[in-house]
C-alpha positions as CSV (number, residue, x, y, z in Angstrom):
1,X,56.0,10.7,-13.5
2,X,52.1,10.3,-13.9
3,X,49.5,13.0,-15.2
4,X,45.9,13.1,-14.2
5,X,43.4,11.3,-16.3
6,X,40.8,13.5,-18.4
7,X,38.6,10.3,-18.9
8,X,39.7,9.3,-22.3
9,X,42.7,7.5,-22.0
10,X,41.8,4.3,-20.7
11,X,43.6,4.8,-17.2
12,X,42.2,3.4,-14.0
13,X,39.4,5.6,-12.8
14,X,38.5,6.9,-16.5
15,X,34.8,6.2,-17.2
16,X,34.5,4.2,-20.5
17,X,31.3,4.4,-22.5
18,X,30.8,0.6,-21.7
19,X,30.8,1.3,-18.0
20,X,28.6,4.3,-18.3
21,X,26.0,2.4,-20.4
22,X,26.3,-0.6,-17.8
23,X,25.4,1.8,-14.9
24,X,22.6,3.4,-16.6
25,X,21.3,0.1,-17.5
26,X,21.4,-1.0,-14.0
27,X,20.0,2.1,-12.9
28,X,17.1,1.6,-15.1
29,X,16.5,-1.9,-14.0
30,X,16.5,-0.7,-10.4
31,X,13.9,2.0,-11.2
32,X,11.6,-0.5,-13.1
33,X,12.1,-3.0,-10.0
34,X,11.1,-0.1,-7.7
35,X,8.0,1.0,-9.7
36,X,7.0,-2.6,-9.7
37,X,7.5,-3.1,-5.8
38,X,5.3,0.2,-5.3
39,X,2.6,-1.0,-7.7
40,X,2.6,-4.5,-6.0
41,X,2.4,-3.1,-2.7
42,X,-0.3,-0.4,-3.7
43,X,-2.6,-3.6,-5.0
44,X,-1.7,-5.6,-1.6
45,X,-2.7,-2.5,0.5
46,X,-6.1,-2.2,-1.5
47,X,-6.8,-6.1,-1.2
48,X,-5.9,-5.7,2.6
49,X,-8.6,-3.0,2.9
50,X,-11.2,-5.0,0.8
51,X,-10.7,-7.9,3.2
52,X,-10.8,-5.5,6.3
53,X,-14.1,-4.0,5.2
54,X,-15.7,-7.6,4.4
55,X,-14.7,-8.8,7.6
56,X,-15.8,-5.7,9.5
57,X,-19.1,-5.8,7.8
58,X,-19.6,-9.5,8.6
59,X,-18.7,-9.1,12.5
60,X,-21.1,-6.1,12.7
61,X,-23.9,-8.1,10.9
62,X,-23.4,-10.7,13.5
63,X,-23.6,-8.1,16.3
64,X,-26.7,-6.8,15.1
65,X,-28.3,-10.3,14.4
66,X,-27.2,-11.3,18.0
67,X,-28.8,-8.3,19.5
68,X,-32.0,-8.7,17.6
69,X,-32.2,-12.4,18.8
70,X,-32.1,-10.9,22.5
71,X,-36.0,-9.7,21.9
72,X,-34.9,-6.5,23.9
73,X,-35.5,-3.3,22.0
74,X,-33.1,-1.3,23.7
75,X,-30.3,-3.6,23.0
76,X,-31.1,-4.0,19.4
77,X,-31.2,-0.2,19.3
78,X,-27.7,0.0,20.9
79,X,-26.2,-2.4,18.7
80,X,-27.3,-1.0,15.6
81,X,-26.2,2.6,16.7
82,X,-22.8,1.1,17.7
83,X,-22.7,-1.0,14.2
84,X,-23.6,2.4,12.3
85,X,-21.0,4.4,14.1
86,X,-18.1,1.8,13.5
87,X,-19.2,1.7,9.9
88,X,-18.9,5.6,9.5
89,X,-15.6,5.8,11.0
90,X,-14.2,2.6,9.2
91,X,-15.5,4.1,6.0
92,X,-13.8,7.3,6.6
93,X,-10.4,5.4,7.5
94,X,-10.8,3.1,4.4
95,X,-11.5,6.0,2.1
96,X,-8.5,8.1,3.2
97,X,-6.3,4.7,3.0
98,X,-7.6,3.9,-0.5
99,X,-6.9,7.6,-1.5
100,X,-3.4,7.4,-0.5
101,X,-2.8,4.1,-2.5
102,X,-4.3,5.4,-5.7
């Protein structure tokens, strides 16, 4: 007849100190890897925001220069107003995203 294990007699299902230590070490490595993954993801997100801001600024600058080259004051004013509006909306978006990443 068998008796229930109290975890100290080495029977199957009993937790040995070595197994508990190995489990804790594995859990710690998983935590470290997860933290590193999160940190790397945040850095990538910030880099993407920086690239987005730069490309948007270049696009808007080109739009304003093109409108200015038409020689039509109303086209230039419209392009400038549009560029400012897009910059303001984009800044609100990127600032919120940056806050979430830090």
